[in-house]
C-alpha positions in Angstrom: 2.5 178.7 150.4 -0.6 176.7 150.7 -3.2 176.0 147.9 -6.0 179.3 147.6 -9.8 179.2 146.4 -9.5 180.8 143.2 -12.0 181.5 140.6 -12.6 184.2 137.6 -16.1 185.6 136.9 -17.3 186.8 134.2 -20.8 188.6 134.4 -23.3 190.7 131.8 -26.6 191.8 132.0 -29.0 193.6 129.4 -32.6 194.3 128.9 -32.7 193.7 125.4 -36.1 194.1 123.0 -37.9 195.5 126.5 -38.4 198.3 128.1 -36.6 197.4 131.4 -34.1 195.0 132.7 -36.3 193.0 135.9 -32.6 190.3 136.2 -30.4 191.1 138.8 -27.1 189.2 139.4 -24.1 190.1 141.4 -20.8 187.6 143.6 -19.1 188.2 146.4 -15.5 187.5 147.4 -14.7 187.6 150.9 -11.2 187.6 152.2 -9.5 185.7 154.8 -11.1 183.8 157.2 -14.7 183.8 155.8 -13.7 182.7 152.1 -12.5 179.5 153.9 -14.9 179.2 156.2 -18.1 180.4 154.0 -16.7 180.3 150.6 -17.8 182.6 147.6 -21.2 183.0 146.7 -22.4 184.2 143.1 -27.1 184.8 142.9 -28.8 185.7 139.6 -32.6 186.0 140.3 -35.1 186.4 137.3 -38.4 188.6 137.5 -41.1 187.5 135.9 -42.5 189.8 132.9 -46.2 190.0 134.3 -45.1 192.2 137.1 -44.0 195.6 137.3 -42.6 194.9 140.5 -40.5 191.9 139.9 -37.0 194.2 139.4 -37.8 194.8 143.2 -38.0 190.5 144.2 -34.9 190.3 142.1 -33.0 192.9 143.5 -33.6 192.4 147.1 -33.2 188.1 146.7 -29.6 188.6 145.2 -28.7 191.4 147.8 -30.0 189.7 150.7 -28.1 186.3 149.7 -25.2 188.3 149.0 -25.1 189.5 152.0 -27.2 187.6 155.1 -25.2 184.5 154.1 -22.4 185.7 155.4 -23.6 186.5 158.4 -24.7 183.7 159.3 -23.2 181.4 161.6 -19.4 179.8 160.3 -20.4 176.5 162.2 -23.6 176.1 159.9 -23.0 173.8 156.7 -23.4 176.3 153.3 -27.7 174.3 152.4 -28.3 175.1 156.4 -27.6 178.8 156.1 -28.6 179.4 152.5 -32.1 177.5 153.1 -32.6 179.9 156.4 -31.2 183.5 154.1 -33.4 182.8 150.9 -36.5 181.2 153.1 -36.4 184.9 155.0 -35.8 186.6 151.7 -39.6 184.3 150.1 -41.3 185.4 153.3 -40.6 189.2 152.9 -41.6 188.7 148.7 -44.5 186.9 149.8 -45.5 189.5 152.6 -44.5 192.8 150.6 -47.3 190.9 147.7 -49.8 190.3 150.4 -49.5 194.0 151.6 -49.6 195.1 148.2 -52.5 195.4 145.9 -52.1 192.6 144.0 -52.8 190.6 147.3 -55.0 188.2 145.4 -52.8 188.3 141.9 -49.4 186.3 143.0 -48.3 187.0 139.0 -48.2 190.3 139.8 -46.8 190.4 143.1 -43.1 190.1 144.3 -42.0 187.1 142.2 -38.8 186.0 140.9 -36.8 183.2 140.1 -33.8 182.3 142.0 -30.2 180.5 141.2 -27.6 180.5 143.6 -23.9 178.8 143.4 -21.5 178.3 146.4 -18.1 177.8 146.3 -16.0 176.6 149.0 -13.1 174.0 149.3 -14.0 171.8 146.6 -17.6 171.5 146.2 -19.9 173.1 144.3 -23.5 173.6 146.4 -26.2 174.8 144.1 -29.5 176.5 145.3 -32.4 176.7 142.2 -36.1 177.7 142.4 -37.8 179.0 139.3 -36.7 178.5 135.5 -33.3 180.5 135.4 -30.9 178.2 135.2 -26.9 176.7 136.5 -24.8 174.6 133.8 -21.4 173.0 133.5 -19.5 173.4 130.5 -18.5 170.2 129.6 -16.8 170.2 126.4 -18.6 172.0 123.7 -21.6 170.8 125.7 -23.9 172.1 128.7 -24.5 169.6 131.2 -28.1 171.3 132.9 -27.4 171.2 136.6 -30.7 172.5 137.7 -34.2 171.7 137.0 -37.5 174.1 135.6 -39.8 174.5 137.3 -42.4 175.2 135.1 -45.3 174.0 134.0 -46.5 173.1 130.4 -49.7 172.9 129.7 -49.4 172.9 125.7 -46.1 173.8 123.2 -47.4 177.5 123.2 -48.6 178.0 126.7 -46.1 177.5 130.4 -46.8 179.1 133.4 -43.9 179.4 136.3 -44.7 176.5 138.8 -42.2 177.8 141.9 -40.5 180.6 142.3 -39.2 183.4 145.4 -42.4 185.0 146.9 -44.9 182.9 145.3 -46.1 181.3 147.9 -46.0 181.5 151.9 -43.6 178.5 151.7 -41.1 177.6 149.0 -39.2 174.6 148.6 -35.5 175.5 146.9 -33.6 172.4 145.5 -30.3 171.7 147.0 -27.0 169.6 144.8 -23.4 169.8 146.1 -21.4 168.7 142.9 -17.3 168.0 143.7 -15.1 170.6 141.8 -12.1 170.0 139.5 -9.5 173.1 138.2 -10.5 174.1 135.2 -14.3 173.6 135.5 -16.7 176.3 133.9 -20.1 176.7 135.1 -22.6 179.2 133.9 -25.4 180.9 135.4 -28.2 182.3 133.1 -32.1 183.1 132.3 -34.1 182.2 129.8 -33.3 184.8 127.7 -29.5 183.4 127.0 -29.9 179.6 127.5 -33.0 179.3 125.7 -31.3 180.5 122.3 -27.8 179.9 122.9 -26.2 176.4 122.5 -22.7 174.8 124.0 -20.4 175.2 121.4 -21.0 179.3 121.0 -20.3 178.9 124.5 -17.3 177.3 124.9 -15.9 179.3 121.9 -16.4 182.5 123.4 -15.1 181.4 126.5 -11.5 180.4 124.8 -11.7 183.5 122.7 -11.5 186.0 125.7 -10.1 183.2 128.6 -8.3 186.3 130.0 -11.5 188.5 129.8 -15.0 186.6 130.7 -16.7 189.6 130.8 -16.6 189.9 127.2 -17.1 186.1 127.0 -20.4 187.0 128.7 -21.3 189.8 126.6 -20.2 188.3 123.5 -22.8 185.2 124.5 -25.5 188.0 125.5 -25.3 189.8 122.1 -25.2 186.2 120.4 -28.7 185.5 122.1 -30.0 188.6 120.5 -29.3 188.3 117.8 -30.7 185.0 117.5 -34.3 186.5 118.0 -34.0 186.2 122.0 -37.4 188.8 123.3 -36.8 189.0 127.2 -34.4 190.2 129.4 -30.8 188.3 129.4 -28.2 187.7 132.2 -25.4 185.6 132.2 -22.9 184.6 134.8 -19.9 182.7 133.7 -17.8 180.9 136.8 -14.2 179.2 135.8 -12.3 177.2 138.8 -8.7 178.1 138.5 -7.6 177.0 141.5 -8.8 174.8 144.7 -7.4 174.8 148.4 -6.2 171.5 149.9 -8.7 171.8 152.3 -6.7 171.8 155.6 -7.5 172.9 158.9 -5.0 175.3 159.1 -7.0 176.8 156.7 -9.5 177.2 159.2 -7.5 177.8 161.7 -5.1 180.6 160.4 -1.7 180.5 162.2 -2.8 178.9 165.3 -1.2 175.8 164.6 1.9 177.6 164.0 2.3 178.3 167.1 5.3 176.9 169.0 4.2 174.2 172.0 4.3 175.5 175.5 6.9 174.6 178.0 6.1 172.6 180.9 4.2 174.8 183.4 4.9 175.0 187.6 3.3 177.0 189.9 4.2 180.8 190.3 5.8 180.8 186.7 5.0 183.9 184.6 3.6 182.8 181.3 2.3 184.8 178.0 0.9 187.4 181.2 -0.7 185.0 182.9 0.5 183.9 187.0 0.2 179.9 187.0 -1.6 179.1 190.2 -1.8 175.1 190.0 -2.6 172.2 187.9 -6.1 171.2 187.9 -6.2 168.2 185.9 -3.5 166.6 183.9 -4.8 163.6 181.1 -2.9 162.1 178.2 -4.8 164.7 176.0 -4.5 167.6 177.6 -3.4 169.6 181.1 -5.3 172.2 182.5 -3.2 174.6 184.7 -5.8 177.2 187.2 -3.9 181.1 186.2 -4.3 184.8 187.0 -4.4 186.9 184.3 -1.9 189.8 185.6 -3.8 192.4 183.4 -7.3 192.2 184.9 -7.0 189.9 187.8 -9.2 187.6 186.1 -9.0 183.4 187.1 -8.8 181.3 184.1 -8.3 178.0 183.0 -5.3 177.4 180.5 -5.7 173.9 178.7 -2.1 173.1 176.7 -1.7 170.3 174.6 -0.7 166.9 176.1 3.3 166.3 176.4 2.5 162.7 175.1 0.5 164.0 172.0 2.9 166.9 170.7 3.8 165.1 167.6 0.5 164.3 166.2 -0.9 166.8 163.7 -4.6 165.2 163.9 -4.5 166.0 167.6 -3.2 169.8 167.5 -5.5 170.4 164.9 -8.7 169.0 166.9 -7.0 171.0 170.0 -7.0 174.4 168.4 -10.6 173.8 167.3 -11.4 173.5 171.0 -11.2 177.5 171.3 -12.9 177.8 167.7 -16.1 175.8 169.1 -16.3 177.7 172.5 -15.7 180.8 170.6 -19.0 180.6 168.5 -21.2 179.0 171.2 -23.0 181.3 174.1 -25.1 179.2 176.8 -25.3 179.3 180.5 -25.0 175.7 180.4 -21.6 175.3 177.8 -18.2 176.4 179.0 -17.0 179.7 177.7 -14.0 180.7 176.2 -11.8 184.1 177.1 -11.3 186.0 174.1 -7.3 187.2 173.8 -6.7 190.5 174.1 -3.1 190.2 173.5 -1.0 188.4 171.1 -0.6 184.7 172.1 3.0 183.4 171.8 2.3 179.6 172.3 -0.4 177.2 171.5 -3.1 176.9 174.3 -6.6 177.9 175.1 -7.9 180.0 177.6 -11.6 179.6 179.2 -13.5 180.9 182.0 -12.4 178.8 185.1 -15.5 176.9 186.7 -15.2 175.8 190.5 -16.7 173.0 190.8 -16.3 169.1 190.3 -17.1 166.9 187.4 -20.5 165.5 187.2 -18.0 161.9 187.6 -16.9 162.8 190.8 -20.2 164.2 192.0 -21.8 160.6 190.9 -18.6 158.9 193.0 -19.8 161.4 196.1 -24.0 161.0 195.2 -24.4 157.1 194.4 -28.1 157.0 194.7 -29.3 160.4 193.8 -33.1 160.9 193.3 -34.9 161.1 190.3 -35.3 165.0 190.4 -32.5 165.6 190.9 -31.3 163.8 188.0 -33.9 165.2 185.8 -32.4 168.8 186.8 -29.0 167.7 185.7 -30.0 165.9 182.5 -32.2 168.9 181.6 -29.5 171.4 182.3 -26.6 169.1 180.1 -29.8 169.2 177.4 -29.7 173.2 177.0 -25.9 172.5 176.5 -26.4 170.8 174.1 -29.1 172.6 172.4 -26.2 175.3 171.9 -24.2 172.6 170.0 -26.8 171.5 167.8 -28.6 175.0 167.0 -24.9 175.5 165.1 -24.7 172.6 163.5 -22.4 170.9 166.1 -22.3 167.2 167.1 -20.0 167.1 170.9 -19.4 163.6 170.0 -17.6 163.3 173.8 -20.5 163.7 176.0 -19.5 161.3 179.3 -19.4 162.4 183.4 -15.9 163.4 182.9 -16.6 165.9 180.7 -19.5 168.1 182.6 -19.1 170.5 185.1 -20.7 171.1 188.2 -20.6 174.4 189.6 -21.1 175.5 193.2 -24.2 177.1 192.3 -25.5 173.8 191.1 -25.1 174.8 187.1 -24.1 172.6 185.1 -21.5 173.2 182.0 -20.6 171.0 179.4 -16.8 170.9 179.3 -14.0 169.2 176.6 -14.8 170.0 172.7 -12.1 168.2 171.6 -13.9 165.4 169.9 -16.6 168.2 168.5 -18.4 167.9 164.9 -18.8 171.3 163.1 -20.9 171.1 160.0 -19.6 174.3 158.1 -15.9 173.7 159.2 -16.0 169.9 157.8 -16.9 171.2 154.6 -13.9 174.0 154.4 -11.4 171.0 156.2 -12.5 168.0 155.5 -9.3 166.6 157.2 -10.8 167.5 160.8 -13.5 164.7 159.7 -11.6 161.6 161.9 -12.8 158.4 161.0 -11.4 156.8 164.6 -14.3 156.8 167.2 -13.7 160.2 169.2 -15.5 159.8 172.2 -15.7 157.5 175.2 -15.9 153.7 174.5 -19.1 153.5 177.6 -20.7 156.6 176.1 -20.3 156.0 172.4 -23.7 155.5 170.6 -23.6 152.6 168.5 -23.4 153.8 165.2 -20.2 155.2 165.3 -18.6 152.0 165.7 -20.3 151.2 162.3 -18.3 154.0 160.6 -21.8 155.7 159.9 -20.9 158.8 161.6 -23.2 160.3 164.0 -26.3 162.9 164.4 -28.1 164.6 166.8 -29.6 161.4 168.0 -26.2 160.2 168.8 -25.4 163.4 171.4 -28.8 162.0 173.0 -27.5 158.4 173.5 -24.6 159.8 175.3 -27.1 161.8 177.5 -29.0 158.5 178.2 -26.3 156.9 179.4 -25.3 159.4 181.9 -29.2 159.1 183.0 -29.4 155.5 183.3 -26.2 155.8 185.1 -27.1 158.4 187.7 -30.2 156.4 188.4 -28.4 152.8 188.4 -25.3 152.9 189.1 -24.3 150.9 186.0 -24.5 151.4 182.1 -27.4 149.8 180.2 -25.3 147.3 178.0 -22.7 147.0 180.4 -19.4 147.3 178.1 -20.8 145.5 175.3 -21.2 148.2 173.0 -17.5 149.2 172.0 -17.2 145.3 171.4 -20.7 145.5 168.8 -18.8 146.2 165.3 -21.6 145.0 163.3 -25.2 145.3 162.9 -25.7 141.3 164.1 -23.8 141.7 167.0 -25.3 145.6 168.1 -28.9 143.6 167.4 -27.8 141.1 169.9 -27.3 143.8 172.5 -29.8 144.1 175.6 -31.2 146.9 177.2 -30.9 145.8 181.0 -33.7 147.3 182.7 -33.2 150.0 184.6 -35.8 149.2 187.7 -34.1 148.2 190.9 -36.0 146.9 193.9 -33.5 149.0 195.8 -34.3 152.0 193.3 -37.8 154.0 193.0 -37.4 154.4 189.5 -40.8 154.1 188.0 -41.6 152.0 185.0 -42.4 154.4 182.7 -38.8 156.0 183.8 -37.4 152.8 182.4 -39.4 153.0 179.0 -38.4 156.5 178.7 -34.4 155.5 179.0 -34.5 152.4 177.0 -35.8 154.8 174.3 -32.8 157.1 175.1 -31.0 154.8 174.6 -31.9 152.5 171.5 -29.3 150.6 169.5 -31.3 152.0 166.5 -30.8 155.7 166.1 -34.4 155.2 164.3 -35.8 154.2 167.6 -34.2 157.4 169.6 -36.1 160.3 170.6 -35.5 162.9 167.5 -35.5 166.0 169.8 -33.8 166.7 173.5 -36.9 168.8 174.4 -39.0 165.2 173.7 -36.1 163.2 176.0 -36.1 165.7 179.1 -40.2 166.4 178.9 -41.0 162.6 179.5 -38.5 162.0 181.6 -40.5 164.4 183.8 -43.8 162.9 183.1 -45.6 159.7 181.7 -47.4 159.8 178.1 -49.3 157.3 177.0 -47.1 155.6 174.9 -44.5 154.8 177.9 -47.1 155.0 181.0 -48.9 151.7 179.3 -45.8 149.8 180.0 -45.9 149.6 183.5 -48.6 146.4 183.8 -45.6 144.4 181.8 -44.9 141.1 183.2 -41.7 140.7 185.5 -39.7 138.5 183.3 -40.2 141.8 180.6 -39.3 144.5 183.4 -36.5 143.1 185.6 -35.0 139.4 184.0 -32.9 138.7 186.5 -35.6 139.4 189.6 -38.0 136.8 187.6 -35.2 134.2 186.9 -34.3 134.3 190.7 -38.3 133.9 191.9 -38.8 130.8 189.4 -34.9 130.0 190.9 -36.7 130.5 194.7 -40.2 128.5 194.0 -38.2 125.4 192.3 -35.7 125.4 195.0 -39.2 125.6 197.6 -40.9 122.6 195.5 -38.0 120.2 195.5 -37.6 120.9 199.3 -41.1 119.9 199.5 -41.3 117.0 197.6 -38.3 115.8 199.6 -40.1 116.2 202.7 -42.9 114.3 201.0 -40.8 111.4 200.2 -39.1 110.8 203.5 -42.9 110.9 205.4 -43.7 108.4 203.0 -40.8 106.3 203.8 
């Protein structure tokens, strides 16, 4: 049996000497598969003493964190998901203050500190704003992992410099900490950590190791005994076991299904009638099939016979279905949800009646600029669906783009897709090898640096360039440039051609999209598609560049012709002189 994430939690809160408790805390341990995909969330908030409604702020912040976090996309990283949840909480709290009688007295409004911990796979993700704290117990010492956001005026006077609800926008501190079995974390409000030291905490946990709630009560009691005059809350989190970080934890039992047999036309397979084979390659076999229950046409993708013995390949194969089920765009291939148990390992998607962009480019070797723009814009819309979910396609090429009979462009084949949230849960899915196709893969992958959204923009830029010119901007040299020095030596070949009506400013747009240095590329897909339609001050100013820069080949052809003409003229003059 594979190892699972297991923790023990102890919690206690007390109003102390005050009339009311403005602290709030909580934890959420979900069931599978959410446990693997999202992890365990623990949160604590501390209201400010100057506000009579900060208890509302504390409760709202923690409850929103524990519920809304699990409503975010499984594809998002923990950092992205929590930051969005806390930003929404901050906006709501700030708006409540602005609508209240304390609109101009923020220290009396809906304000609280917040410390949150998400334990996912073998990493603790820490989020913090204010002066509550997260500690790690090291021996008999407390290692403070968060920074107090408090402005000290004097030894007697200090102010909270940052908190939820205090301003319209809030900066949330984030830190990722690797985990080991036996690690102990403490989330505390200042009523506790200002009065209790690591030695007592260690003794309390050792005494009540089997009952961390009792240990939490002992710590709170000790803080009161040492003179704490504030609300007191402590949460103890002990890491009892860590998952293996295997893809099977994400995919469930999918990878345990048997591999399908060879499918022939007219064969009935798992409730589908196989009509014909659509595509076959070393990576997969795709068949057109009819669902016998609904009559719906579908595409069945089964693992390649050549790679069925490769566990890494099978894991990425199952990722395709996982990715497709989480994307919703008319420009991305749709997954067909299973309505009955599947007895074999395969993927079912919509059937796209059309052709690949690769075939379209063969049939249309010299498309006009407007047609290319339309195709590029549709691909960009599909890519945005990936990027909004913190996914990178990583294998964008003409063979992985379909154009149906209505002209709708769809991105297909998600076998190389990188999903931030899944990689956190299953690091073994993050392959070190270059997964894309050499001619369209961004140079940074060959340096082992990994990709960003700009890497997908590079691939889209190469596709646009290829459609307009019939060639590649760097030829086949990108795949061979595996050092920074060789990559710096790569020279962009201008898209300008005497036989094609490509404006000089479009060439500049393409040049920027496929820049070898990711920092020099477009940051956003929208910027690329916008500038591909109309010149800007930046790219239109290049129209007067000399021929040697715009088209080096043509320049040297002209130079050679002029030299030849000069030599012939000199020869004629010499012969006449005789």
